[in-house]
N, C-alpha and C positions, 0 to 999 in steps of 0.2 A: 629858437635860440642857437641851435647848432649852426644853422646857416649864417646867423649874425656873427658868431665868433670866427667862422671861416673867412667871412668877408673882411672883418677887422684885421685878422692875421695877414691876409693877402695884401691889404692896403698898407699896413704898417711895415711889412717886410718886403714889399715890392716883388711879389711872386704870384704865380698862377697855381702853384702847387697846393694840394689839399692836405692840411696837416692832420696828424692823428688827434682825435678829440677824446679827452677823459672827462668824466662827469662824476661828481660826488654829491649825494643828496644833502640838503640843508637839514638842520635839526634845531629844535628848541629844547632847553633843559627845563623841565617842569619843576623839578626839585633838584638840589644838589649841585650848584655851580661850583666847580673846582673842589669838590669833596671826594671824588672817586679815588684820587691818589693819596688821600689821607684816611682811607678805610671808611669813608662815609657812604651814604646812599645817594644814588643818582637815578633820575628817571628821564632820559632823553627820548625824544620822539621825532621821527623823520617827518618832514613836511614836503609840500609840493614845490619848493624852491631848490636851487642847486648852484654849485660852482662848476664852471667849465674851464678846462685847460687845453689849449691848442698848442701842439709842439711838433717841431721838425728838426732833425739833426742838421748841423752845418758841417763844413769841411775844415773847420778850425777849432780852437779851444774856447771860443767866445760864448758866453751865456748872455743872450739878449732877451730881456723880459719887458713885457708891456702889461700894465694893469689898466684894463679898459675903463673900469669904473672910476679910477682916479686920474685917468689920462696922464699916466706916469711911466716913463721909460727908465730902465736900469740896465747897465752893461758891466760885465766883469769877465774874468777868465776862470777856467776850471781851477787853476793853481793859485788864484788870488782871492778865493772865497774867505770872507771874514764877516763877523756880525756887523750890522749897519746901525748907525744912529739916525741917519736920514733914510728915507725910502724903506722904512721898517717892514712894509708889506713884502718886500723881496726876501726877507729873512726866512720866511716859511719855505720858500722854494729852495733857496741856497742851503738851508739846513738839511733838506732831504738829499740834495746832491752831496753835501759833506758826509752824511752818514753812509751813502752808497760808496763813496771813496774810502771811508774807513773800513768797509767790508772788502775792499780790494776790487771793487767793480770799476771797470775802465769806462767811466762816463765821458762821452764826447760833448763837444759844444752843441748848443741848440738855440733856436729861436722859440719863444713861447708867449702866448697871450693868456691872461687870466681874466675871467669875467664872471660875475655872480648874477644870479637871477633874482636878486632882492634889492630893494631900495637902500641907498647908503644910510638913510636915517634909521633903518631897522637893524643895523649891525649889532646893537647891544642885545637884541632879542633873537635874531636869526644867525646861526653859525653856518657859514658855507665853507667847507673844509678844503682850503687850497693845498694843504699838505697831502691829503688823500689823492687829490687830482694830480699833483706833481709827481708823487710817488708812483702812481699808476701809469702816468704818461711816460716818465723817464724809464721806468722798468720795461714797459711795452716797446718803446721805440729803440731801446738798447738791448733788446732780447738776445741778439746774436752774441753779445759779450757775456751773457750769463751762462753759457754752455761751457 
């Protein structure tokens, strides 16, 4: 899977560079869908599927995103981040960037590919966390600005 997302990244962004790869395990909620923040009980379990996020900094403030499973591109800039009605999948990634900005972290532009390791039809059952991948990837690639 790692080699697959690297190949997709290199093709979509016309580069030979190897991007940083972040991986978040998928999970199923055995009980308690959306009850954890209402003081209810939950029982999530990790599974052998995952979400992958390939990321590389750019020399500008553009955020270029590609969702491999949806064959969908989205582009914006660091200062133009706003909730989307179309391309809602990008909201997860843009939301992480927005929160980093609120913390005063100087986030740079980047190219990124998101790919999950589960079938599209299983999305109601399997949760592959794009937010975890994005947060980990953006944090690691911008580590110099955290000091």
